[in-house]
RODO-2510 file (C-alpha; in nm, 4 decimals, decimal comma):
residues 153
     n   res          X          Y          Z
     1     m    11,9979    19,3853     4,0231
     2     i    12,1970    19,2748     3,7194
     3     k    11,8781    19,2144     3,5205
     4     a    11,7406    19,5526     3,6242
     5     y    12,0677    19,7195     3,5237
     6     r    12,0643    19,5531     3,1813
     7     f    11,6950    19,6333     3,1341
     8     l    11,7438    20,0022     3,2165
     9     a    12,0419    20,0335     2,9804
    10     y    11,8441    19,8739     2,6965
    11     l    11,5449    20,0932     2,7868
    12     i    11,7585    20,4022     2,7298
    13     c    11,8454    20,2664     2,3842
    14     a    11,4757    20,2210     2,3091
    15     l    11,3896    20,5681     2,4376
    16     v    11,6624    20,7246     2,2211
    17     g    11,4947    20,5439     1,9308
    18     v    11,1623    20,7008     2,0302
    19     q    11,3402    21,0380     2,0286
    20     a    11,4652    20,9909     1,6738
    21     a    11,1301    20,8597     1,5490
    22     s    10,9215    21,1335     1,7116
    23     h    11,1493    21,4076     1,5815
    24     a    11,1470    21,2657     1,2285
    25     w    10,7675    21,2357     1,2406
    26     s    10,7183    21,5953     1,3530
    27     s    10,9749    21,7269     1,1022
    28     a    10,7919    21,5505     0,8197
    29     g    10,4675    21,6963     0,9529
    30     i    10,6062    22,0487     0,9358
    31     g    10,7135    21,9893     0,5769
    32     k    10,3685    21,8673     0,4778
    33     y    10,1997    22,1466     0,6750
    34     v    10,3994    22,4141     0,4883
    35     q    10,3570    22,2371     0,1534
    36     d     9,9804    22,2406     0,2103
    37     g     9,9890    22,6191     0,2672
    38     g    10,0459    22,6361     0,6411
    39     v    10,2718    22,9051     0,7828
    40     i    10,5292    22,8578     1,0570
    41     d    10,5789    23,1819     1,2455
    42     k    10,5920    23,2910     1,6089
    43     a    10,2167    23,2431     1,6513
    44     a    10,2391    22,8921     1,5081
    45     m    10,5127    22,8047     1,7578
    46     e    10,2953    22,9092     2,0521
    47     e    10,0395    22,6753     2,2045
    48     g     9,7445    22,6133     1,9772
    49     g     9,9127    22,7693     1,6719
    50     a    10,0260    22,5180     1,4104
    51     d     9,7487    22,2721     1,3405
    52     f     9,8942    21,9465     1,2152
    53     p     9,8765    21,6099     1,3916
    54     e    10,2504    21,5488     1,3745
    55     v    10,3075    21,8334     1,6232
    56     l    10,2519    21,5562     1,8789
    57     g    10,6002    21,4331     1,7820
    58     f    10,7510    21,7500     1,9281
    59     i    10,5580    21,6956     2,2501
    60     v    10,6729    21,3334     2,2751
    61     h    11,0305    21,4359     2,1953
    62     g    11,0297    21,7048     2,4631
    63     m    10,8684    21,5014     2,7416
    64     n    11,0696    21,1878     2,6686
    65     g    11,3972    21,3773     2,6471
    66     m    11,3480    21,6143     2,9384
    67     m    11,1765    21,3805     3,1845
    68     l    11,1703    21,0113     3,1018
    69     i    11,5250    20,9496     2,9752
    70     p    11,6877    21,1468     3,2603
    71     l    11,4740    20,9548     3,5120
    72     v    11,5814    20,6202     3,3630
    73     a    11,9467    20,7344     3,3589
    74     v    11,9311    20,8232     3,7294
    75     a    11,7653    20,4886     3,8019
    76     l    12,0421    20,3115     3,6054
    77     l    12,3050    20,4906     3,8125
    78     a    12,1315    20,3995     4,1382
    79     v    12,0972    20,0354     4,0348
    80     a    12,4646    20,0332     3,9291
    81     f    12,5702    20,0860     4,2905
    82     l    12,3567    19,7898     4,3937
    83     a    12,4515    19,5615     4,1044
    84     k    12,8103    19,5373     4,2301
    85     f    12,9909    19,4112     3,9243
    86     p    13,3058    19,5591     3,7724
    87     g    13,2332    19,8553     3,5475
    88     a    12,8683    19,8938     3,6490
    89     v    12,9005    20,2389     3,8020
    90     r    13,1397    20,3589     3,5329
    91     g    12,9048    20,2538     3,2515
    92     a    12,6002    20,4065     3,4190
    93     a    12,7901    20,7282     3,4974
    94     i    12,8954    20,7645     3,1340
    95     v    12,5357    20,7158     3,0214
    96     a    12,4101    20,9647     3,2820
    97     a    12,6705    21,2237     3,1786
    98     l    12,5755    21,1837     2,8123
    99     v    12,2075    21,2242     2,9039
   100     a    12,2883    21,5453     3,0937
   101     l    12,4858    21,6723     2,7941
   102     q    12,1994    21,5756     2,5633
   103     v    11,9463    21,7726     2,7677
   104     a    12,1777    22,0765     2,7778
   105     l    12,2416    22,0622     2,4030
   106     g    11,8701    22,0253     2,3355
   107     m    11,7813    22,3265     2,5481
   108     l    12,0659    22,5459     2,4241
   109     g    12,0181    22,4383     2,0619
   110     h    11,7085    22,6570     2,0320
   111     g    11,9191    22,9691     2,0837
   112     l    12,2423    22,8590     1,9190
   113     t    12,1328    22,6296     1,6394
   114     l    12,4807    22,4872     1,5785
   115     l    12,4416    22,3076     1,9122
   116     a    12,1452    22,1208     1,7637
   117     l    12,3945    21,9535     1,5300
   118     f    12,5838    21,8227     1,8327
   119     h    12,2517    21,7269     1,9951
   120     g    12,1908    21,4856     1,7080
   121     l    12,5462    21,3531     1,7154
   122     n    12,5406    21,3065     2,0927
   123     a    12,2191    21,1050     2,0569
   124     i    12,4131    20,8477     1,8548
   125     v    12,6938    20,8468     2,1106
   126     l    12,4391    20,8073     2,3938
   127     f    12,2669    20,5174     2,2174
   128     t    12,6024    20,3461     2,1634
   129     a    12,7125    20,3981     2,5243
   130     a    12,3836    20,2622     2,6596
   131     l    12,4011    19,9642     2,4233
   132     l    12,7586    19,8815     2,5249
   133     t    12,6654    19,9250     2,8904
   134     a    12,3841    19,6736     2,8506
   135     m    12,5911    19,4294     2,6463
   136     r    12,8800    19,4356     2,8959
   137     t    12,6514    19,3354     3,1800
   138     p    12,7515    18,9909     3,3054
   139     s    12,5016    18,7070     3,3010
   140     a    12,5649    18,6481     3,6699
   141     v    12,8055    18,7644     3,9352
   142     p    12,9838    18,4837     4,1188
   143     a    12,9353    18,4901     4,4933
   144     g    13,1334    18,3623     4,7877
   145     p    13,4930    18,3834     4,9033
   146     a    13,6329    18,1774     4,6139
   147     a    13,4976    18,4289     4,3635
   148     r    13,6518    18,7222     4,5479
   149     v    14,0048    18,5832     4,5332
   150     g    13,9659    18,4501     4,1787
   151     a    13,9882    18,0834     4,2753
   152     t    13,8029    17,8140     4,0847
   153     v    13,5714    17,5702     4,2495
***
């Protein structure tokens, strides 16, 4: 369970990286699309509107952020209860709470754009929390009665 816990925490770091990369890719695509004469309006924001390949970055960003990362965060929290080492549940709960905040900020940021600023900042905080959670995972948990009372063998 310890290896699974560490893997899931590092996976969240990687998925946050995918989020940043996909958003940067799609943002650059919009810039090029407009520079080449394309227009971004309500019709372009609807399905089948804007025709540039980098729009796939928005799709990846949305699916990864709304489905995959929350699923991995829930799995990390579940595994934390089974990993049974000090700080496991706390670290996973912090990551899960930051993921929930990230999803909320992402959804609400479309209506109140200032929240998008905090969405980007929280992504860095989430990455850091997941990284620290993974790095603080012990290599092994000692077993047996001697380990429980802190005695040495």
